[in-house]
C-alpha positions in Angstrom: 86.2 -35.9 44.2 82.4 -36.2 45.2 81.5 -38.7 47.6 79.3 -41.9 46.5 76.5 -42.8 49.1 76.9 -46.7 50.1 73.1 -47.3 48.7 74.2 -46.4 45.4 77.3 -48.8 45.5 75.0 -51.5 46.4 72.6 -50.7 43.7 75.1 -50.6 41.1 76.8 -53.8 42.4 73.4 -56.0 42.2 72.4 -54.4 38.7 73.6 -56.3 35.9 75.1 -54.4 33.3 74.0 -54.5 29.8 77.3 -56.5 28.8 76.7 -59.0 31.2 72.8 -59.4 30.6 72.8 -59.1 26.7 72.6 -62.7 25.1 75.6 -62.9 22.6 74.6 -61.3 19.0 71.3 -60.4 20.7 69.6 -57.1 22.1 69.5 -56.6 25.9 65.5 -56.2 25.5 65.6 -59.7 24.1 67.3 -60.8 27.5 64.8 -58.7 29.4 61.9 -60.5 28.2 63.4 -64.0 28.9 63.9 -62.4 32.4 60.3 -61.6 32.6 59.2 -65.0 31.5 61.0 -66.4 34.1 60.0 -64.3 36.6 56.2 -64.5 35.7 56.7 -68.3 36.1 58.2 -68.5 39.2 55.6 -65.9 41.3 53.0 -68.0 39.8 54.7 -71.4 41.3 55.1 -69.8 44.7 53.1 -72.5 47.1 52.0 -70.0 49.5 50.9 -67.2 47.0 49.1 -68.6 44.2 47.2 -66.0 42.2 43.4 -66.5 42.2 42.0 -67.4 38.7 39.5 -64.5 39.1 42.4 -62.0 39.1 44.4 -63.9 36.0 41.4 -64.1 33.9 40.0 -60.6 34.7 43.4 -58.5 34.3 43.7 -56.2 31.5 47.6 -55.8 31.3 50.3 -57.4 32.9 53.6 -55.9 34.0 57.0 -57.9 34.8 59.8 -56.2 36.5 62.6 -58.9 36.9 65.5 -58.3 39.5 64.0 -55.1 40.6 66.6 -53.5 43.1 65.7 -51.7 46.4 68.3 -50.4 48.6 68.4 -48.0 51.9 70.5 -46.8 54.4 68.3 -44.5 56.2 66.9 -43.4 52.6 65.8 -45.8 49.8 65.6 -46.1 46.4 64.0 -48.4 43.8 65.5 -49.4 40.1 63.9 -51.8 37.5 63.2 -52.4 34.0 60.0 -54.4 32.9 57.8 -55.5 30.2 53.9 -55.1 29.8 51.4 -56.5 27.5 47.5 -55.7 27.2 44.7 -58.1 25.8 41.8 -57.1 23.5 38.6 -58.1 24.0 39.3 -61.4 22.3 41.7 -62.4 24.8 44.7 -61.9 22.4 48.0 -60.2 24.4 49.5 -57.4 22.3 53.3 -57.3 21.5 55.4 -56.0 24.6 56.1 -52.9 25.5 59.0 -51.9 27.8 59.1 -50.0 31.2 61.3 -48.8 34.0 60.4 -48.5 37.7 61.8 -46.0 39.8 61.3 -43.8 42.9 62.5 -43.5 46.2 61.3 -44.3 49.6 61.6 -42.6 53.2 62.1 -44.5 56.5 64.8 -45.9 58.6 65.8 -48.7 56.7 69.1 -50.8 56.4 69.7 -53.5 53.9 69.4 -54.2 50.2 66.6 -56.4 48.7 66.3 -57.6 45.1 63.0 -59.0 44.0 61.0 -59.8 40.7 57.7 -57.8 40.8 54.4 -58.5 38.7 51.9 -55.8 38.3 48.2 -56.9 37.2 46.3 -53.8 35.8 42.4 -54.5 36.3 41.4 -51.6 34.0 42.6 -50.2 30.7 42.2 -46.9 32.1 45.0 -47.5 34.6 47.2 -48.9 32.0 46.3 -46.2 29.9 47.3 -43.4 32.6 50.6 -45.3 32.6 51.9 -44.9 29.0 50.7 -41.2 28.5 52.8 -40.1 31.6 55.2 -41.1 34.4 52.5 -42.8 36.6 53.2 -43.3 40.4 52.0 -46.3 42.0 49.2 -45.5 44.7 49.0 -42.1 43.4 46.7 -42.1 39.9 45.7 -45.5 40.6 44.5 -47.8 43.3 47.2 -50.2 44.3 47.0 -53.2 46.5 49.0 -56.4 47.6 47.6 -59.3 45.4 45.4 -62.0 47.0 46.2 -65.4 47.2 44.4 -68.7 46.8 43.2 -70.6 43.4 40.7 -72.6 45.1 37.0 -72.5 43.5 35.8 -70.8 46.8 38.8 -68.2 46.8 38.2 -67.5 43.3 34.5 -67.0 43.9 34.7 -64.7 46.9 37.8 -62.5 46.0 36.5 -59.1 45.7 38.8 -57.1 43.3 38.1 -53.4 44.1 41.4 -52.1 43.3 42.8 -51.1 40.0 46.3 -52.5 40.3 47.4 -55.9 42.3 51.1 -56.6 43.1 52.9 -59.4 43.7 56.6 -59.9 44.3 59.1 -62.7 45.0 61.8 -61.5 47.2 65.6 -62.5 46.9 67.0 -60.2 49.4 67.4 -59.3 52.8 63.8 -57.7 53.3 61.0 -59.8 54.0 58.9 -57.7 51.6 58.6 -55.4 48.9 56.8 -51.8 49.0 55.3 -50.1 45.9 53.7 -47.2 47.0 55.2 -44.1 45.6 57.2 -46.1 42.9 57.2 -44.2 39.6 56.6 -46.2 36.5 57.5 -44.6 33.0 57.5 -46.0 29.5 61.1 -46.9 28.1 61.3 -45.5 24.7 64.7 -46.3 23.8 64.2 -49.9 24.7 61.2 -49.7 22.4 63.2 -48.0 19.8 66.0 -50.7 20.0 63.7 -53.8 19.9 61.5 -53.0 17.2 64.2 -50.9 15.2 62.0 -47.7 15.2 59.8 -45.4 17.4 56.8 -46.9 18.0 53.9 -45.3 20.2 53.2 -47.3 23.3 49.5 -46.9 22.7 49.6 -48.6 19.3 51.8 -51.5 20.8 49.3 -51.8 23.8 46.0 -51.2 22.8 46.3 -51.5 18.9 48.8 -54.2 19.1 50.4 -52.8 16.2 54.5 -53.2 15.7 56.4 -53.1 12.8 57.9 -56.4 13.5 57.1 -59.4 16.2 60.7 -60.6 17.2 60.7 -64.2 18.5 61.4 -63.3 22.0 58.4 -61.3 22.5 56.4 -64.4 21.4 58.1 -66.4 23.9 57.2 -63.8 26.7 53.6 -63.7 25.8 53.3 -67.8 25.8 53.3 -67.8 29.5 50.6 -65.0 30.1 47.1 -66.4 31.3 44.7 -67.3 29.0 40.6 -67.3 29.4 39.4 -70.1 31.0 43.2 -71.6 31.9 41.3 -72.9 35.4 39.3 -75.4 33.5 42.7 -76.9 32.0 44.5 -76.1 35.1 42.4 -76.9 38.2 
């Protein structure tokens, strides 16, 4: 019998099964959207890592990966499933599309980490590259840890030079999470299950077209940033 490596056992133990996470009588993707809604709200409420309004108002797309698992015993691995929405020139968010996050990391590391991760895409080009092919963070697009501070001074002085900014809320043994080299791909199976048919992710994100608009999708969109929200929430 082939031997199962320790890090894989940890990933399997920490990753919720479909049966456990799916709501009764609903789709697992609806639960993923609920988890993403919770993760986004909690990350925005971290006292020492508040996200500048300049970034919130200027981003083109937001991707949320609730409960990303990273394990390492000399060799690391990432495993996560998430959702993404992009807004048009009028500030309206698209119906959500679905993503997977995976990839290995090398180095002497021991431990297991679970984190909620949010990626802010500052250009549509970066998001289009991601949905058109497998996208490696830090390779095709400039990736940086997200700046902090929502004061008027911070929001004015922050220079948003990167294409993608990342924030994480760690729940495990590591102090933080590294996303360099992680691969982000469209989860076409999830799209098919959620919308009931095959839909091109570009149609979802950039044309805002889907055959149906389930209630779980709207609940997630309600927590995404709106233009001018700093005026309403000083």
